[in-house]
N, C-alpha and C positions, 0 to 999 in steps of 0.2 A: 354742822352734822359731821358725823364720821362717812370715809368714803364706800360707799357698800359698790363693790365692784361686779359682785354676782349677780345684782339685779338687772343687768345692762342685759337686755333684749328678752327678759322674761315677759312675761304676761300676768297684770296685778288685776282683781276685779275689788271695786270699792262701792258700798252702798252708802246713799246719801252723800254725794262727792262735792256737790255744787258749793256748799258755803262751812265756814266755822271750821271743827275737825277734818269733817270727810274731806273737805278741799285742801287740808295741810297734809294728810295722807296722801293725796293725788299728785300734791307738790313734790314731796318728797320721792316719792317711786318715779316721777316722770324726770327727776334731777338725776337720778339715780341709772337712766336713762330704761326704766321699763317701759312696757306699752300697758296703759293704763286704761281699764274700761270702766265708765263711773254711771249710776242713775241718780236720779230725781226726779221729785215730780213735778216741777216749775219747769218749763220747755225753756223762758228767757235766760231763766239763770244758771240754766245748767251749759247752755250755748257760749254763755259769757264767761263761764268759768273753763270751759272744754278752749275757748281763744286765749285763754292767758294763760292755761297751762301750757298751748303748743302742740305740736306734731305728735305727742305722743300720748293725746290725751283724746279718749272717746267716749263721747257723750251719751247716753240713751235713755229717752223718759221711761221714767217707771214709776208706778204706784205702787211699794212692795206689799200694802195693806191688800193687794188684789194678786190671789195666787196666779190668773192666768196670766198677768204681767210680769209676773217672776217669771214662768217658763219664756215668755215673748224675749225677756232680759237675756238668759243662758243662752237660747237658741242663736240671736244675733251673736251673741259673744265666740260660741261653737262655729258660727258661718266665717266669721272674719281671722278667729285666730287660731282653734283647732284644738285648744288645750287653756287650761288655768294655772299659774305657777302659786299665787297668792292669791286667798279671800278674806277683805277686811270685812266682814260684816260692823256697820257703823250708824245706819237708818235708826232715827228713835224722834219721837213726839215728847215734850216735858211739860206737857199742862199742869198747871197746878190745881187741882180738883178738888173739894174738900168732901169727907164721905158721905154728908146731908148732900150732897148735889150728886153722886154718883149714880148713873143710871145704866142699864144693857148696852145703848149705843157707845155709851161713852168709855166704858169698860171694853167695847170689841174692840175698838177703832184702837186703843192704846195696846194692845194685846197682839193684835194683828199687826202693830207696825215693829213695836219696841222687844218679842220676844217670837211669835210665830215666823215674822218675816226671815228671822236667823235660823230657824231649823229648815224652811220652805226653800230659803235661797242654797243655804249647805247641801241640801240635797239635789237642787238643781241645779249646781257647778260640780257634785261630788265625781262624778266619771270625766270631766273635764282637769280636775284636781289630779284624778288619776292617771291621766297622759302626761301631767306637769313634770318637774323635777322638783320645785319648790316645797311643794306638797305642805301648806303651812296655811292655817286660818286661823285670826285673830278677831275674836270677839268682842265690841266695845260696851263696856257697862260701865259703872259710876261708884262713887263712894258714897254718893248719896243714901243708898238702903243700910250701911254699915251705919249709919249717924242715927236713920229712923227720923229724916226731918218731915215736917210739915209744911203744907198740906199735900203729902207726895205720897201718900197713902199708895194709891193706885198706879202711879210712876214706879216705886220701890219694889211693888209685888211683882209689875212687868220686867223690870230689869234684874232683880235677883234672880232671876228663874235664868238668866242668861251663865251664872256660875255654875247651876246643876247641871246645864244643857251642854257647857263648855267640858266638864269632868267626864261625864259620860259618853263624849263623841270621841274624846280624847283616848279613852279604854277603847272604844269600838274600832275606832279605826289606828291605834295605834299600830297592830300587828301590818297593817299595808304602807307603814312609814308615812303616814300621815298626822302631822301635829295639829292639836288647837289649844290655844291659849286665850286667856282675859287680860284685857289693860282696863283698869279701873282710875280715870282721871277724877281728879277733884273739881271745883269749878273753874272751868277755864273763860276765861275773858274775850268770849269769840264775839263777832260782830252782834248776834241779835242778843246774846246774853246783855251786853252793854246797853243794847238798844232798849231791848223789854222788861229787864229784870233787874240788873246789880245797880247799888246805889252807894254814894259814899261810904255810908256806912257799914253797908255789906263788906266795903272792901278793906274796910279798917278791921272789922273781926275777923276776915279770912286774915289776914296779917297778926294779928293778936293770936290766933289759932295755930297759925302754922310754923313750923320749926326752920325753915326758910322766908325769908322776911322777902317774900318778890311776890306777884299776882300773876298766874298760870295763864301762860301764853299756850295756841295750839303748839308752837314749836318747840314746848317742851315735852309733848304727848308723841309727836311722832317719830321722834328716836328709838322710845320704848316699843313701838308697833313695828319698825322697820328689823329692831332686835330681834322679837319674837319671831318674824316671820324669813328672818336669816337664819343661815348654816349656822354661826356662831352659837344659835340656841337649839341646837340640833337634838340635844339630851332633854329638853325644858318641854313638858307636854301637860296639860291638865292644870294649869298654875293659872293664878290670879295677880297681875304685879299692878299695884298700885302707883299711879305718879301723882302725887299731891300736893309737893312740898312741903310731907313732913306733916299734914292734921291728921290722918289716920294712921296710926300704924301698928297692924296687923301681927 
């Protein structure tokens, strides 16, 4: 991964950082000597992740479906760091839910985590971002909504909203020098995906559909996130960067 010297001594916030993509974003930022504050719902998993990441990683337990916990997360970062240079909204749930099984509770939970948390977390950290130097937000989406896969109607409805949110946010905050972009990964072979969802047939189908013939790993996505956070992307805002080994070509 490139050496991102500008991250040294700066402050980043990553939501959903205890495993998968979020953990790798934290790893990349910590290796670049950034102070990283990350949250997760699971206390034990978050503590294990923080120990593995080292002294630059700071774990705060928070369920971002709860607006009060978002506010407490931001307050703790404010008390310890006083500013935020980078915000990565990553937390998500990807439950497979057929349309026939939809109910209000299921819809509310996925909306609260996958989209509402992005809005409320950004608002909670906005003054800290204004006090920082990096002034960059990256929101993690998915290529799934571009493909219209099933049974992901609810998931894709919430995740696709991230694109509209990011574009409007970029326009609104641009005059203050705050950038907002989206990264949309393809199907990444995280521990959870391999444990719960991915089959050998799925892997064969992915390799057949992709232009590049390798399975995506978290470390393929992290450099794109760090690039958009960095000053190398200082003229880029409101954009959606697809990282999927050439399956979807916009």
